Each structure stands twice: as C-alpha cells, then as structure tokens.
C-alpha positions as CSV (number, residue, x, y, z in Angstrom):
1,M,0.0,0.0,0.0
2,K,1.4,3.3,-1.0
3,R,1.4,6.3,1.3
4,A,1.9,10.0,0.9
5,T,5.2,11.3,2.4
6,F,4.3,14.8,3.6
7,T,4.3,15.8,7.3
8,S,2.0,18.8,6.8
9,M,-0.6,19.5,4.1
10,E,1.2,22.6,3.0
11,T,4.2,20.5,1.9
12,S,2.1,17.9,0.1
13,T,2.4,17.3,-3.6
14,A,0.1,16.3,-6.4
15,D,1.7,12.8,-6.3
16,D,0.8,12.6,-2.6
17,W,-2.8,13.5,-3.4
18,A,-3.0,11.0,-6.2
19,I,-2.2,8.3,-3.7
20,I,-4.7,9.7,-1.2
21,K,-7.4,10.0,-3.9
22,E,-7.0,6.4,-4.9
23,E,-7.3,5.2,-1.2
24,A,-10.2,7.6,-0.6
25,G,-12.1,6.0,-3.5
26,A,-11.7,2.5,-2.1
27,F,-12.7,3.7,1.3
28,Q,-15.8,5.5,-0.1
29,R,-16.9,2.4,-1.9
30,S,-16.9,0.4,1.4
31,L,-19.1,3.0,3.1
32,P,-22.3,0.8,2.7
33,D,-20.5,-2.0,4.6
34,R,-19.7,0.3,7.5
35,L,-23.2,1.6,7.5
36,I,-24.6,-1.9,7.7
37,A,-22.2,-2.7,10.6
38,H,-23.2,0.5,12.4
39,L,-26.9,-0.2,11.8
40,K,-26.5,-3.6,13.4
41,L,-25.2,-1.8,16.6
42,L,-28.8,-0.8,17.2
43,E,-29.7,-4.5,17.5
44,G,-30.6,-5.3,21.1
45,D,-30.8,-1.5,22.0
46,Y,-34.3,-1.2,23.3
47,G,-34.0,2.0,25.3
48,G,-37.3,1.1,26.9
49,F,-39.1,0.9,23.5
50,P,-41.3,-2.1,22.6
51,V,-38.8,-3.1,19.8
52,D,-35.0,-2.5,19.6
53,R,-33.8,0.4,17.4
54,Y,-32.6,-2.0,14.7
55,T,-36.1,-3.5,14.4
56,H,-37.6,-0.1,14.4
57,S,-35.2,1.0,11.5
58,L,-36.1,-2.1,9.5
59,Q,-39.8,-1.7,10.2
60,T,-39.7,1.9,9.1
61,A,-37.9,1.0,5.9
62,T,-40.2,-2.0,5.3
63,R,-43.3,0.2,5.5
64,A,-41.8,2.7,3.1
65,M,-40.7,0.0,0.6
66,K,-44.1,-1.7,0.8
67,D,-45.7,1.7,0.1
68,G,-43.7,2.0,-3.2
69,R,-41.3,4.7,-2.1
70,D,-38.1,5.1,-4.2
71,D,-34.8,3.6,-3.2
72,E,-33.4,6.9,-1.8
73,Y,-36.5,7.4,0.4
74,V,-36.3,3.8,1.7
75,V,-32.7,4.2,2.5
76,C,-33.5,7.4,4.4
77,A,-36.2,5.5,6.3
78,L,-33.7,2.7,7.1
79,L,-31.0,5.1,8.3
80,H,-33.1,7.8,10.0
81,D,-32.2,6.7,13.5
82,I,-28.6,5.4,12.8
83,G,-27.3,8.3,15.0
84,D,-28.9,7.0,18.1
85,T,-25.7,5.3,19.4
86,L,-23.5,8.3,19.0
87,G,-25.9,11.2,19.3
88,P,-28.7,10.2,21.7
89,A,-29.7,13.9,22.1
90,N,-29.5,14.7,18.4
91,H,-29.6,11.5,16.5
92,F,-31.4,13.1,13.5
93,D,-28.4,15.5,13.1
94,I,-26.0,12.5,12.9
95,A,-28.2,10.7,10.4
96,G,-28.5,13.9,8.3
97,A,-24.7,14.4,8.3
98,I,-24.2,10.9,7.0
99,L,-26.9,11.2,4.3
100,K,-26.2,14.8,3.2
101,P,-23.8,14.1,0.3
102,W,-25.9,11.2,-1.0
103,V,-29.6,12.3,-1.0
104,S,-31.9,15.0,-2.3
105,A,-32.4,18.2,-0.3
106,E,-36.0,17.1,0.4
107,N,-35.0,13.8,1.8
108,L,-32.2,15.3,3.8
109,W,-34.5,17.9,5.4
110,M,-37.0,15.1,6.2
111,V,-34.3,13.1,8.1
112,Q,-32.7,16.2,9.7
113,N,-36.1,17.3,11.1
114,H,-38.0,14.0,11.8
115,G,-37.1,14.2,15.5
116,I,-39.1,17.4,15.9
117,F,-42.0,16.1,13.7
118,Q,-42.0,12.8,15.5
119,G,-42.5,14.7,18.7
120,Y,-46.0,15.5,17.7
121,Y,-46.9,11.9,18.8
122,F,-45.3,12.0,22.3
123,F,-43.8,15.4,23.3
124,H,-46.9,16.2,25.4
125,H,-46.1,13.2,27.6
126,L,-42.8,14.8,28.4
127,G,-44.1,18.2,29.1
128,L,-42.9,19.5,25.8
129,D,-44.8,21.3,23.0
130,R,-46.1,18.6,20.7
131,N,-46.7,21.3,18.0
132,L,-43.0,22.3,17.9
133,R,-43.1,21.2,14.3
134,D,-45.4,24.0,13.5
135,Q,-42.4,26.4,13.4
136,F,-41.7,24.9,10.0
137,E,-45.2,25.4,8.5
138,G,-44.9,26.6,5.0
139,H,-41.5,24.9,4.4
140,P,-41.5,22.9,1.1
141,S,-40.7,19.7,3.0
142,Y,-43.1,20.1,5.9
143,E,-45.8,17.8,4.6
144,R,-43.2,15.3,3.4
145,T,-41.7,15.1,6.9
146,A,-45.1,15.0,8.6
147,E,-46.1,12.2,6.3
148,F,-42.9,10.3,6.9
149,C,-43.5,10.3,10.6
150,A,-47.2,9.5,10.4
151,L,-46.9,6.6,7.9
152,Y,-43.5,5.1,8.5
153,D,-41.6,6.2,11.7
154,N,-44.5,6.6,14.2
155,P,-46.1,3.1,13.7
156,A,-42.8,1.2,13.4
157,F,-42.7,0.0,17.0
158,D,-44.8,-3.2,16.7
159,P,-43.2,-6.4,18.0
160,K,-45.4,-8.3,15.6
161,G,-45.1,-5.8,12.7
162,E,-43.7,-6.8,9.3
163,T,-40.0,-6.5,9.4
164,L,-38.0,-7.3,6.3
165,P,-34.4,-8.4,6.8
166,L,-31.6,-6.0,6.2
167,S,-30.6,-7.9,3.1
168,E,-33.8,-6.7,1.4
169,F,-32.5,-3.1,1.7
170,E,-28.8,-3.7,0.9
171,P,-29.1,-3.2,-2.9
172,A,-30.9,0.2,-2.4
173,L,-28.3,1.2,0.2
174,R,-25.4,0.3,-2.2
175,K,-27.1,2.2,-5.0
176,V,-27.7,5.4,-3.0
177,F,-24.2,5.4,-1.6
178,A,-22.5,4.6,-4.9
179,K,-22.1,8.2,-6.0
180,P,-22.5,11.4,-4.0
181,K,-24.9,14.1,-5.2
182,N,-23.5,16.9,-3.0
183,S,-19.9,17.2,-2.0
184,I,-17.1,19.7,-2.2
185,Y,-15.0,16.8,-3.7
186,L,-17.4,16.2,-6.7
187,P,-15.3,18.2,-9.2
188,A,-12.2,16.2,-8.2
189,Q,-14.0,12.9,-8.5
190,K,-15.4,13.8,-11.9
191,A,-11.9,14.7,-13.1
192,A,-10.7,11.1,-12.4
C-alpha cells in the first residue's frame, strides 16, 4: 500500500494527493459495509421501547418500501435513526450528516427534522410542546416530513409488525451510496 510522504498538508504534492485520492475512492466504496455494521449496533438496544432500534429501523424501511417509495427514500427510512448510538440527544443531526452528500435536499430535510416532527406523537407526555413542528409550517418539506413520521416512523414499534431483513435493503443502500450528489469533492471525483 502506497502512502503520501508529507508531514504537513502545505508541503504535500500532487503525487501525494494522487495516492490519497485512490485510497479515498476505495474507502468511499466500502461505506455501505460500514453503515450496515453500524446499523447492526442498534440490535438489542431497546432504550425502553417495545422493539429494539434495529427492528424499528427495519420496520420503518419496510413500511416505506411496501408503500412503493423510491430507493433513496427507503434508505433514508432505514438510516433515519442510525445516529442513536453516537448522538442520543441529536440522532437526527447525525443521520442527516451521514446522508447529506448522498440524498436530495427534500429527503435530507426530512431526516434532519424528523425528530421534531415525531415529537407530535409524544412530546406532550414529556411536558414539551407537541406542536413544535409548526415552526416549519410553509416549508416545502413540511408535509413530506409529517407524512414520513405518520406513515413510517411513528407506527414502526410493533413487535409483531412486518420487518423485512436488512438484506432486502442492501441493494438500495449500495445504489444510493455509490455516488455522492452533493460534496465539495465532486469536481475532483469527476476529473478522475
């Protein structure tokens, strides 16, 4: 395995970056495998819920897939809570950061804000404002996000609910993460 030889970025060369670019491409192509491994970390993590977070993620994606949503939407449904292990206070931000280069602006907004929209169903039990989502009324993705929570996220806590295996979603996951849509590195990738 080749490695760059610089000790600071300012002394790096084009040859150094050619090596790094090649390695970065291989690393990027293995992202779906790392996402699958991280998603499996949610298995057995109930946090008091009726199903573990892994099952919840699979049920959410199952519901979206069975409803005919496109691959990108289904992948967003699958990964919407992937940040739970690293960001229990802001899991939706973590999921959004992971998805940002790979998905449309509408799907990104939906994932980044689903935590507030999901609150409609339970915030009042915690002494919070269940209508906190109303601050976003008029936003182009408001209805999309409310619908995501109502149809897919909210009802995906059923121990007897249909739960497709992760293997059913793997082709869509690999397809969505094959090529970024939004990245500062896109011009460099296209030049390759």
